[in-house]
C-alpha positions as CSV (number, residue, x, y, z in Angstrom):
1,M,-73.2,13.2,89.6
2,K,-71.0,15.1,87.1
3,R,-74.0,15.7,84.9
4,L,-76.0,17.1,87.8
5,A,-73.1,19.5,88.7
6,V,-72.8,20.6,85.0
7,A,-76.5,21.2,84.8
8,L,-76.5,23.2,88.0
9,L,-73.6,25.3,86.8
10,L,-75.2,25.8,83.4
11,G,-78.5,26.9,85.1
12,L,-76.6,29.4,87.3
13,A,-74.7,30.7,84.3
14,L,-77.9,31.3,82.3
15,N,-79.5,33.1,85.2
16,A,-76.5,35.2,86.0
17,P,-77.8,38.3,84.2
18,S,-80.9,38.3,86.3
19,F,-78.9,38.3,89.5
20,A,-77.0,41.4,88.3
21,S,-80.1,43.2,87.3
22,T,-81.7,42.3,90.6
23,A,-78.9,44.1,92.4
24,T,-79.4,47.2,90.2
25,E,-83.1,47.1,90.8
26,A,-82.6,46.8,94.5
27,A,-80.3,49.9,94.5
28,L,-83.0,51.8,92.6
29,A,-85.7,50.5,94.9
30,D,-84.0,52.3,97.8
31,D,-85.2,55.6,96.1
32,P,-89.1,55.2,95.8
33,V,-89.3,58.4,93.7
34,A,-86.8,57.1,91.1
35,E,-88.6,53.7,91.1
36,K,-91.9,55.4,90.4
37,R,-90.4,57.5,87.6
38,L,-88.8,54.4,86.1
39,Q,-92.1,52.5,86.3
40,G,-94.1,55.3,84.7
41,L,-91.6,55.8,81.9
42,S,-91.3,52.0,81.3
43,E,-95.1,51.8,80.9
44,E,-95.1,54.5,78.2
45,L,-92.4,52.9,76.1
46,R,-93.0,49.9,73.8
47,C,-90.6,46.9,73.8
48,L,-89.1,46.8,70.3
49,V,-88.7,43.1,70.5
50,C,-92.1,42.1,71.8
51,Q,-94.0,45.0,70.2
52,N,-97.2,44.2,72.1
53,Q,-95.7,44.9,75.6
54,N,-94.2,47.8,77.3
55,I,-90.7,47.6,78.6
56,A,-91.9,47.4,82.1
57,D,-93.7,44.0,81.4
58,S,-91.2,42.6,78.9
59,N,-88.5,40.2,79.8
60,A,-86.6,40.6,76.5
61,E,-82.9,41.5,76.9
62,L,-83.5,44.8,74.9
63,A,-86.2,45.8,77.4
64,Q,-83.8,45.1,80.3
65,D,-81.2,47.2,78.6
66,L,-83.6,50.0,78.0
67,R,-84.7,49.9,81.7
68,R,-81.0,50.1,82.7
69,E,-80.5,53.0,80.3
70,I,-83.5,54.8,81.9
71,R,-82.1,54.1,85.4
72,G,-78.8,55.7,84.4
73,M,-80.6,58.8,83.0
74,I,-82.7,59.1,86.1
75,K,-79.6,58.9,88.3
76,A,-77.9,61.5,86.0
77,G,-80.8,63.9,86.8
78,K,-82.5,63.9,83.4
79,S,-86.2,64.8,83.2
80,D,-88.9,62.5,81.9
81,K,-89.2,64.6,78.8
82,E,-85.5,64.4,78.1
83,I,-85.5,60.6,78.6
84,I,-88.5,60.1,76.2
85,D,-87.0,62.5,73.7
86,F,-83.7,60.5,73.8
87,M,-85.6,57.2,73.2
88,V,-87.7,58.7,70.3
89,T,-84.5,60.1,68.8
90,R,-82.8,56.7,69.1
91,Y,-85.7,54.4,68.1
92,G,-88.3,56.6,66.5
93,D,-92.0,57.2,67.3
94,F,-92.6,53.5,67.3
95,V,-91.1,53.2,70.8
96,L,-94.0,55.3,72.1
97,Y,-97.3,53.6,73.0
98,R,-99.1,56.9,72.3
99,P,-97.3,58.4,69.3
100,P,-98.0,62.0,68.5
101,V,-100.5,63.0,65.9
102,Q,-98.5,64.1,62.9
103,G,-98.6,63.7,59.2
104,N,-96.9,60.3,59.2
105,T,-99.2,58.9,62.0
106,L,-102.6,60.2,60.7
107,L,-103.4,56.7,59.4
108,L,-102.6,55.3,62.7
109,W,-105.0,57.7,64.5
110,G,-107.6,58.1,61.8
111,G,-107.6,54.5,60.4
112,P,-109.7,52.9,63.0
113,V,-112.3,55.7,62.9
114,A,-112.4,55.5,59.1
115,L,-112.9,51.7,59.2
116,L,-115.7,52.1,61.8
117,I,-117.5,54.7,59.6
118,F,-117.1,52.5,56.5
119,G,-118.4,49.5,58.4
120,I,-121.5,51.4,59.6
121,V,-122.2,52.7,56.1
122,A,-121.9,49.2,54.6
123,L,-124.1,47.8,57.3
124,V,-126.8,50.4,56.8
125,A,-126.7,49.9,53.0
126,Y,-127.0,46.1,53.4
127,Q,-129.9,46.4,55.8
128,R,-131.8,48.7,53.4
129,R,-131.3,46.4,50.4
130,R,-132.4,43.4,52.6
131,A,-135.5,45.3,53.8
132,E,-136.4,46.2,50.1
133,R,-136.1,42.5,49.1
134,V,-138.3,41.4,52.1
135,A,-140.9,44.1,51.3
136,A,-141.0,42.9,47.7
137,Q,-141.6,39.4,48.7
138,D,-144.4,40.2,51.1
139,Q,-146.7,41.9,48.5
140,P,-150.0,40.1,47.8
141,L,-150.5,38.5,44.4
142,S,-152.3,40.4,41.7
143,A,-155.6,39.0,40.3
144,D,-153.7,37.7,37.2
145,E,-151.0,36.0,39.3
146,A,-153.6,34.4,41.6
147,S,-155.6,33.0,38.7
148,R,-152.4,31.5,37.2
149,A,-151.4,30.0,40.6
150,E,-154.9,28.4,40.9
151,A,-154.7,27.0,37.4
152,L,-151.3,25.5,38.2
153,L,-152.6,24.0,41.4
154,K,-155.6,22.5,39.6
155,E,-153.3,21.1,36.9
156,L,-151.2,19.4,39.6
157,D,-154.2,18.0,41.4
158,N,-155.4,16.4,38.1
159,K,-152.2,14.6,37.5
């Protein structure tokens, strides 16, 4: 019985932060405009822990902290641009899902296109070489080659 009580208290203690965040989320949900802004901003910012999720979908503690930070800025009357600028200043361009095109992000934006072009060029070159090899194999035998082939076949038949 004591173990059950300890397990129950431990479970409640571990879930306590989610109860607190639920109360804050409920307060923000009262204002649908602020909730929509929070959702829009959260979808544009990358979770720095998960890296493949935005902070709206992430359950990491840092993502929860960032959402609380954004809520506070929304309540303080900051614009979306001010909030995003604050996040970029604090965490760098990596926090953005769509980083701006600049000198240090050219590889990020141009890399996939360059790889695609390289792949197409390599594929075309391979197909041409293959077609040349197939064409070389499909040529008929010359008269000299045909007579040598017949001689070899007769030699095999005699053995």
